[in-house]
Structure formats: C-alpha cells, structure tokens
C-alpha positions as CSV (number, residue, x, y, z in Angstrom):
1,X,0.3,0.1,0.0
2,X,1.2,3.7,-0.6
3,X,-0.5,7.2,0.9
4,X,-1.7,7.7,-2.5
5,X,-3.3,4.3,-2.9
6,X,-7.6,5.1,-3.4
7,X,-7.2,8.6,-3.9
8,X,-10.1,9.0,-6.2
9,X,-11.4,5.2,-6.0
10,X,-14.4,4.6,-4.7
11,X,-14.1,1.0,-4.1
12,X,-15.7,-0.7,-1.2
13,X,-14.8,-4.3,-1.9
14,X,-11.2,-4.5,-1.1
15,X,-10.3,-7.6,0.3
16,X,-6.5,-7.5,0.9
17,X,-3.8,-4.5,1.8
18,X,-0.1,-5.9,1.6
19,X,1.9,-3.6,3.3
20,X,5.7,-4.8,1.5
21,X,7.6,-1.7,3.5
22,X,7.2,-0.5,6.5
23,X,4.6,2.6,7.2
24,X,6.9,5.3,8.9
25,X,4.3,5.7,11.8
26,X,0.9,4.1,12.9
27,X,-0.9,7.1,11.6
28,X,-0.2,6.3,8.1
29,X,-0.6,2.2,8.8
30,X,-4.3,3.2,10.5
31,X,-5.3,5.1,7.1
32,X,-3.9,2.6,4.3
33,X,-5.1,-0.6,6.3
34,X,-8.5,1.2,6.7
35,X,-8.8,1.0,2.3
36,X,-10.1,-2.4,3.4
37,X,-12.9,-3.6,4.1
38,X,-15.6,-0.1,3.6
39,X,-19.1,-2.6,2.6
40,X,-18.3,-4.1,6.3
41,X,-17.0,-7.5,5.4
42,X,-14.0,-9.1,6.5
43,X,-10.8,-8.0,4.9
44,X,-7.2,-9.2,6.1
45,X,-4.1,-6.6,6.2
46,X,-0.6,-8.7,6.1
47,X,2.5,-6.3,7.3
48,X,5.8,-7.8,6.1
49,X,8.1,-7.1,9.4
50,X,11.6,-6.6,10.8
51,X,13.5,-4.5,12.4
52,X,15.9,-4.0,10.0
53,X,13.2,-2.3,8.2
54,X,12.8,0.2,11.5
55,X,17.2,0.8,11.3
56,X,16.5,1.5,7.5
57,X,14.1,3.9,7.7
58,X,15.7,5.5,10.9
59,X,17.8,7.9,8.2
60,X,14.5,9.0,6.5
61,X,12.9,10.0,10.2
62,X,16.0,12.9,10.4
63,X,14.7,16.4,10.0
64,X,17.8,18.5,8.9
65,X,18.3,21.4,11.6
66,X,15.5,20.5,14.0
67,X,16.1,18.3,17.1
68,X,12.9,18.5,18.2
69,X,11.0,17.4,14.9
70,X,13.3,14.3,14.4
71,X,12.4,12.8,18.2
72,X,9.4,13.2,17.5
73,X,9.4,11.6,13.9
74,X,11.7,8.8,15.3
75,X,9.0,8.1,18.6
76,X,6.6,7.7,16.0
77,X,8.8,4.9,13.7
78,X,9.6,3.3,17.0
79,X,6.6,2.8,17.7
80,X,5.3,1.3,14.8
81,X,8.2,-1.3,15.3
82,X,7.1,-2.1,18.3
83,X,3.7,-2.6,16.6
84,X,5.2,-5.0,14.3
85,X,6.9,-7.1,16.9
86,X,4.0,-6.9,19.1
87,X,2.5,-10.4,20.9
88,X,-0.7,-9.2,22.6
89,X,-4.0,-7.7,20.8
90,X,-2.7,-5.7,17.8
91,X,-6.3,-3.8,17.8
92,X,-6.2,-3.1,21.3
93,X,-2.8,-1.2,20.6
94,X,-4.4,0.7,17.8
95,X,-6.9,1.8,20.0
96,X,-5.3,2.9,22.6
97,X,-2.5,5.0,20.4
98,X,-5.4,6.9,19.3
99,X,-6.5,7.4,23.3
100,X,-9.2,4.9,23.0
101,X,-9.6,2.2,25.1
102,X,-10.5,-1.9,24.4
103,X,-11.1,-3.7,27.3
104,X,-11.2,-7.1,25.6
105,X,-8.8,-8.5,22.9
106,X,-10.5,-8.2,19.3
107,X,-10.3,-11.7,18.6
108,X,-9.4,-11.0,14.7
109,X,-6.0,-10.2,14.8
110,X,-3.1,-12.6,14.3
111,X,-2.2,-12.6,17.9
112,X,-5.3,-13.3,19.4
113,X,-5.9,-15.9,17.2
114,X,-2.4,-17.3,18.1
115,X,-1.3,-19.4,21.4
116,X,2.5,-18.2,22.5
117,X,3.9,-20.7,24.6
118,X,6.1,-19.4,27.5
119,X,8.5,-20.0,29.8
120,X,10.0,-19.6,33.1
121,X,12.4,-17.1,32.2
122,X,13.2,-15.5,35.6
123,X,16.9,-16.2,34.8
124,X,16.8,-14.7,31.3
125,X,15.2,-11.6,32.8
126,X,17.4,-11.6,36.2
127,X,20.5,-11.2,33.6
128,X,19.4,-8.9,30.9
129,X,18.2,-6.6,34.0
130,X,21.4,-7.0,35.6
131,X,23.4,-6.3,32.4
132,X,21.3,-2.7,32.2
133,X,21.7,-1.9,36.1
134,X,25.9,-3.0,35.9
135,X,26.2,-0.8,33.2
136,X,25.2,2.4,34.3
137,X,22.0,2.3,32.0
138,X,23.6,4.2,29.5
139,X,23.5,1.6,26.5
140,X,21.8,1.0,24.0
141,X,19.8,-2.8,23.1
142,X,23.1,-4.0,20.6
143,X,26.0,-2.9,23.1
144,X,23.8,-5.1,26.1
145,X,23.7,-8.0,23.9
146,X,27.5,-8.3,23.1
147,X,28.0,-7.3,26.9
148,X,25.9,-10.9,27.8
149,X,27.1,-12.8,25.4
150,X,31.1,-11.8,26.2
151,X,32.0,-10.3,22.5
152,X,35.3,-9.5,22.6
153,X,34.2,-6.3,20.1
154,X,36.6,-2.9,20.3
155,X,33.3,-1.5,21.4
156,X,32.9,-3.2,24.9
157,X,34.6,-1.2,27.0
158,X,37.2,-2.2,29.4
159,X,35.7,-2.0,32.6
160,X,33.1,-3.5,31.7
161,X,34.2,-6.5,31.0
162,X,35.7,-7.2,34.6
163,X,31.7,-7.4,35.9
164,X,30.6,-10.8,36.4
165,X,27.3,-10.4,34.1
166,X,29.7,-10.0,30.8
167,X,29.4,-13.1,29.2
168,X,26.7,-15.0,31.3
169,X,24.4,-15.2,28.1
170,X,26.8,-16.7,25.9
171,X,24.4,-19.6,25.4
172,X,22.2,-17.3,23.7
173,X,21.9,-16.3,20.1
174,X,22.0,-12.7,19.4
175,X,18.4,-12.6,17.8
176,X,17.1,-14.6,20.6
177,X,18.7,-12.1,23.0
178,X,17.2,-9.5,20.8
179,X,13.6,-11.3,20.8
180,X,13.8,-11.4,25.2
181,X,14.7,-8.2,25.7
182,X,11.8,-7.2,23.3
183,X,9.7,-9.3,25.6
184,X,11.0,-7.5,29.0
185,X,10.0,-4.2,27.3
186,X,6.6,-5.1,26.5
187,X,5.8,-6.3,30.2
188,X,7.2,-3.1,31.5
189,X,10.5,-4.5,33.1
190,X,12.7,-2.6,31.1
191,X,12.3,1.0,29.4
192,X,13.5,1.7,25.9
193,X,14.2,5.9,26.2
194,X,13.4,8.0,22.9
195,X,15.5,10.0,20.7
196,X,18.4,9.2,17.8
197,X,20.2,7.0,20.5
198,X,18.1,5.4,22.8
199,X,19.4,3.4,25.9
200,X,17.4,0.3,27.8
201,X,16.5,1.6,31.6
202,X,15.5,-0.1,34.7
203,X,11.8,0.6,35.7
204,X,9.7,0.0,39.0
205,X,8.7,-3.2,38.2
206,X,12.9,-4.2,37.7
207,X,13.8,-4.2,41.4
208,X,11.7,-7.5,42.3
209,X,12.4,-9.6,39.7
210,X,16.3,-8.4,40.2
211,X,15.7,-9.3,44.2
212,X,14.5,-12.6,43.0
213,X,10.9,-12.0,44.7
214,X,9.1,-11.9,41.2
215,X,9.0,-14.7,38.8
216,X,8.5,-13.4,34.6
217,X,7.3,-15.5,32.0
218,X,9.0,-15.0,28.3
219,X,7.4,-16.2,25.4
220,X,9.3,-19.1,23.9
221,X,11.1,-18.5,21.0
222,X,12.3,-20.5,17.7
223,X,15.9,-20.8,18.0
224,X,17.5,-18.9,15.4
225,X,21.1,-18.4,14.1
226,X,22.3,-15.4,14.5
227,X,23.1,-15.3,11.2
228,X,23.0,-17.6,7.5
229,X,24.9,-20.4,8.0
230,X,28.4,-19.2,5.3
231,X,28.1,-21.6,2.4
232,X,31.5,-22.8,3.5
233,X,30.5,-23.7,6.8
234,X,28.6,-26.6,4.6
235,X,32.0,-28.6,3.9
236,X,33.1,-28.7,7.4
237,X,32.1,-31.6,9.7
238,X,32.3,-29.7,13.0
239,X,31.1,-26.8,14.6
240,X,32.1,-23.6,14.6
241,X,32.2,-20.8,16.8
242,X,30.1,-18.3,15.5
243,X,31.7,-15.3,17.6
244,X,35.2,-16.3,17.3
245,X,34.0,-15.8,13.5
246,X,32.8,-12.4,13.7
247,X,36.2,-11.4,16.0
248,X,38.5,-13.1,13.3
249,X,36.3,-11.0,10.8
250,X,37.3,-7.7,12.2
251,X,40.9,-8.5,12.6
252,X,40.7,-9.1,8.5
253,X,38.8,-6.1,8.1
254,X,42.2,-4.3,9.7
255,X,44.4,-5.5,7.6
256,X,42.2,-5.2,4.3
257,X,41.6,-2.0,5.3
258,X,45.4,-1.0,5.7
259,X,46.2,-2.7,3.0
260,X,43.2,-1.5,0.5
261,X,42.6,-5.0,-0.6
262,X,38.9,-6.4,-0.3
263,X,39.0,-8.9,2.9
264,X,39.1,-12.1,1.1
265,X,42.9,-11.8,-0.6
266,X,43.9,-11.8,3.2
267,X,42.1,-14.4,4.0
268,X,38.7,-16.0,2.4
269,X,35.6,-17.0,4.6
270,X,36.4,-20.3,4.6
271,X,39.5,-20.4,6.2
272,X,38.5,-18.0,9.3
273,X,35.5,-20.6,9.5
274,X,38.3,-23.7,10.1
275,X,40.0,-21.1,12.3
276,X,36.7,-21.1,14.5
277,X,36.3,-24.8,14.5
278,X,39.5,-26.1,15.2
279,X,41.0,-23.0,17.4
280,X,44.3,-23.2,16.1
281,X,46.6,-21.8,19.4
282,X,49.9,-22.4,17.9
283,X,52.0,-21.3,14.6
284,X,52.3,-24.8,13.8
285,X,49.0,-25.7,14.1
286,X,47.4,-22.3,12.3
287,X,49.7,-23.8,9.5
288,X,47.3,-26.7,9.3
289,X,44.6,-24.7,8.5
290,X,43.5,-24.6,4.9
291,X,44.1,-21.6,2.9
292,X,47.7,-20.4,5.0
293,X,51.3,-21.2,3.5
294,X,54.3,-19.4,4.8
295,X,53.9,-16.2,3.7
296,X,50.4,-15.5,4.6
297,X,51.4,-17.2,7.8
298,X,54.3,-14.5,8.5
299,X,52.2,-11.6,7.6
300,X,49.2,-12.1,9.6
301,X,49.1,-15.3,11.4
302,X,50.5,-13.7,15.0
303,X,46.9,-11.2,15.0
304,X,44.9,-14.3,14.3
305,X,46.5,-16.3,16.8
306,X,46.3,-13.5,19.2
307,X,42.2,-13.3,18.9
308,X,41.9,-16.9,19.0
309,X,44.1,-17.2,22.1
310,X,42.4,-14.4,23.9
311,X,38.8,-16.3,23.0
312,X,39.8,-19.7,24.1
313,X,40.8,-17.9,27.3
314,X,37.8,-16.1,28.2
315,X,35.9,-19.6,27.1
316,X,38.2,-21.9,28.8
317,X,38.6,-23.8,25.3
318,X,41.3,-25.9,24.1
319,X,42.8,-26.4,20.3
320,X,40.4,-28.3,18.5
321,X,43.4,-29.0,15.8
322,X,43.2,-33.2,16.3
323,X,40.0,-32.7,15.0
324,X,41.1,-31.6,11.3
325,X,41.8,-34.0,8.4
326,X,45.1,-33.3,7.5
327,X,45.5,-30.9,4.2
328,X,47.0,-31.5,1.1
329,X,50.3,-29.8,1.3
330,X,51.9,-28.6,-1.8
331,X,55.4,-29.1,-1.9
332,X,57.0,-26.0,-0.4
333,X,59.0,-24.1,-2.9
334,X,60.8,-20.6,-2.6
335,X,60.6,-18.4,-5.7
336,X,63.6,-18.1,-7.6
337,X,64.0,-15.9,-11.1
338,X,65.5,-17.1,-14.0
339,X,68.9,-17.2,-12.8
340,X,68.0,-19.3,-9.5
341,X,68.2,-16.8,-6.9
342,X,65.3,-16.4,-4.3
343,X,63.2,-13.9,-4.2
344,X,64.3,-12.9,-0.8
345,X,68.0,-12.9,-1.3
346,X,67.2,-10.1,-4.6
347,X,65.6,-8.0,-2.2
348,X,68.8,-8.0,-0.1
349,X,70.9,-7.7,-2.5
350,X,69.5,-4.8,-4.3
351,X,69.0,-3.5,-0.5
352,X,73.0,-3.6,0.0
353,X,73.6,-2.3,-3.5
354,X,71.9,0.9,-2.0
355,X,68.8,1.0,-3.2
356,X,65.9,2.5,-1.0
357,X,62.8,-0.1,-0.1
358,X,60.6,2.2,-2.3
359,X,63.2,2.2,-5.3
360,X,63.2,-1.7,-4.5
361,X,59.6,-1.9,-4.9
362,X,59.1,-0.6,-7.6
363,X,62.1,-2.4,-9.5
364,X,60.6,-5.5,-8.7
365,X,56.9,-4.7,-9.0
366,X,56.3,-5.8,-5.2
367,X,54.5,-3.9,-2.8
368,X,56.9,-1.7,-0.1
369,X,55.2,-4.0,2.5
370,X,56.4,-7.6,1.1
371,X,60.0,-5.6,0.5
372,X,60.1,-4.8,4.3
373,X,58.9,-8.4,5.2
374,X,62.0,-9.7,3.4
375,X,64.3,-7.6,5.1
376,X,62.8,-8.6,7.7
377,X,63.8,-12.2,7.4
378,X,67.7,-11.2,7.7
379,X,67.7,-9.3,11.0
380,X,68.2,-12.2,13.0
381,X,71.3,-13.6,10.9
382,X,73.0,-10.2,11.3
383,X,72.6,-9.0,7.4
384,X,70.4,-6.8,7.8
385,X,70.6,-4.3,11.1
386,X,67.5,-3.1,12.9
387,X,68.4,0.8,12.2
388,X,68.5,-0.1,8.7
389,X,65.0,-0.3,8.5
390,X,63.9,1.9,11.3
391,X,65.4,5.1,12.8
392,X,66.6,5.1,16.2
393,X,64.0,7.2,17.2
394,X,61.2,5.3,16.7
395,X,62.8,2.0,18.2
396,X,62.4,2.4,21.4
397,X,58.7,3.6,21.0
398,X,57.8,0.6,19.2
399,X,59.5,-1.5,21.9
400,X,57.5,0.1,24.5
401,X,54.0,-0.3,22.7
402,X,55.0,-3.9,22.7
403,X,55.4,-4.4,25.7
404,X,52.6,-1.9,27.6
405,X,50.5,-3.7,25.2
406,X,51.2,-7.5,26.2
407,X,50.6,-8.2,22.3
408,X,52.9,-10.8,21.3
409,X,53.8,-11.4,17.9
410,X,50.8,-9.5,16.4
411,X,51.5,-6.5,14.7
412,X,47.9,-4.7,14.4
413,X,47.1,-3.8,18.1
414,X,50.7,-1.9,18.2
415,X,50.3,0.0,14.4
416,X,46.6,1.1,15.6
417,X,48.1,2.7,18.6
418,X,51.1,4.1,17.5
419,X,49.3,5.5,14.1
420,X,50.2,6.3,10.6
421,X,53.5,7.4,10.8
422,X,54.4,3.9,12.2
423,X,54.4,1.2,9.5
424,X,53.8,-2.6,10.3
425,X,57.2,-2.9,8.3
426,X,59.2,-1.1,11.2
427,X,56.9,-3.1,14.2
428,X,57.8,-6.3,12.5
429,X,61.8,-5.7,12.5
430,X,61.4,-4.3,16.4
431,X,59.4,-7.2,17.1
432,X,62.4,-9.5,15.1
433,X,65.0,-8.3,17.8
434,X,63.0,-8.8,20.7
C-alpha cells in the first residue's frame, strides 16, 4: 500500500491490503489498512516486518536542523516497530495509540488467534536486567547483547569486561536475546528511551525481579542462528564458534583496510570458519588450516592467533586441531628468478647495493610492505641491522608499546596504537629483535 492508494477511487470491496514496506508511523498504517473492508465484510491486512526496516527508515526520519522534530519522527517510527513486533492484541494497541480503550482482545488479529508458549524466564530476565544495571543504564540494546554474550569487540569497554555479568549469556544467540529484551520491554520490566540514540533503562518493576521476589514468564522463541550459515561452513564437519568467527572477521577487516584490498585477499571466509572451528593455538597448528601458507602465516598469523587465544582463554577452550583432517600440502618452494636466485636474497642484494625500499619495490613490481618483510627475515642473521629499517628515534617507542600492550607477536594492535607514522614493517623489524 502507498499513501496515494485509493485517492480518487471509490471502491468499497477491497479485501486485502499488503504492506511490503514498513510505514513510518501508526497514522499512515491505520489510514492505509483502512482502505480494506469499507463494505463491512471481513478483509485482511498483511504486514511484512523486520527490525531491519526500522533501522533503514531511521535515516529518513531525520529532519535536518530540527532536533525536536527528528525526535518526534523517531518516536513514531519506534512505535510502528513495536506494533510490528507485538505479541498481544493488535487492535487494542492501535486504539490505545489513538486514546481509545478496548477492554477485551479483538479476537481477530494474528496474535489473538495464536497461542504463545511461555516458560519460566526469570534467570534470563535477571541476566538482562543485571546487565542494564551494572553498565549504568547508559547503553543501547546491541551493546547490552554483545556484553551479555562476552563479545571481544573493541566497542566493549574494558571496565565492563571485569563485571561478573559479562559473558553470562553466551549460550543464547543474538537474535534470541533481542527477542527476550523486546518481551521484557513489552511487559514493562525494561524501557527504551526516546531520541536518535535510545538506551535501555530499568523500571519500577525491575527491582522485584532483580531481588528474586518476582518470577518472569517469557515467550518461547524459535532457536535462531545469528545469521545464515556461511555456505562454506557446510564443508566443515564440525561446529564452529560464530562469535569467534565475527572476531576474526574484524581482524581481517583491519588488515584489508590498512592494505586497501578486499577482505578475501587476506583470508577467505572458509579459512576463518576453519580457524573458528579448530581453534589453532600455535603457528604449527595455524599452518594446518586451509588457505594458510608460509607467506600469509608470517604476514598475518600472529594477529589471528592472538584473537583465537583471547577467545579460548575467556571461554576456557582448548585447541581442537586434532579434529581436522590433514590438508593436502603443496611442496614447499622458494620463489626463484631465471638465474636461480630466491626472491628474498634478490631483495637483500638490491638493498645492500644501496637502493631504498620504495625503489626496490618499484623495480621488482612488489608492494613496499612485501619488501620490508623480505628484509626483516635477515635481521636475526645479522645481514640486515635494525636501524637499517627503523629510524633510531622510533625503535624505543615501538619496543615500549609492544611491551605495554602485551600483544605477543601481534602487529595490528601495536600499529593501531602508534598510528600512521609507524609502518607494519617497522613494527615487525623491532619484533624480530625481541
């Protein structure tokens, strides 16, 4: 339906009104569904709803230069979302919105004709309410769900990771937590503030639940996956940890952005899924993952291993690499030119001949980062000195940052901390001396 539907049309026997897109407010929805059944006979209204529609429309609800009007529009849009997600009588909700009271359920809407199975959700409710309380009632729904699930995302504040509620809901999927929070809000145990950046706060009813003096019944939801299974996951015979998969994708994205390449150039989804399934904890174990050769192991391995180790430590998990079938290894082969010289020594010889790293990269048609990695290999043998690659003013700063962050062999956290004035190659060079 559109707002224009029916204008200039006198048609009383419309039997169906279907909304493929979400109206921006209850007023529009009420007007548009009112096109049906004007002859008094039974008619149907069908609304396709997803909270993703609400998020999409938030951008259109903003009124430039008018914050007050923006907040009004967002409030109306959120109310429309609440209607779409409703589990009680829809007609009663609509009439209440227009300040009319309906004492009994209509008996006609989908909710009135559906029996919702409920269960004792007191423990779940206490976890949700405790998360809101312990984080100071200052965060939105997505943050609270990530907090309850023990996410390692950088958005989670360090002080919150020390709270005992952090990670207590890791056994519940994101989508199901979302449904439980919405149910708790519908029952008045929680409330979402208004405005462009709403947060979740406690209500008068919250205290009794937190103290354990009141039980809470929640609607039993269908167990949902957080997202459609990756097509590659079907090729892996063992379950993988989806929240770790998300953490690994964030590491991959950081590398991809810094190198200005698509994420799959770093590692494919299939490789990340294997990491999240088999939890490799050493370089030798990581080498057994499909899609990881010596070059990528050297270039990215430490950062991905660091993410996996942090996850395993928080979840008290051990490596499962013994579950993986051996991958088919290609014969190890060092790249050599037509004269038989391997690529690393070719770079070394050009460097010793006095060429700068950018000049070597241009002459060989390689990235400067690759040339830096070639030269770092020769620091341990003494063929290349640290101050050949890193200015002396930078060395102590890099070394102190590595120690301060306790990042092990991971390069990305150090690079992120130091900023654009320090290259990955410089950090790797200092690491090679520690």
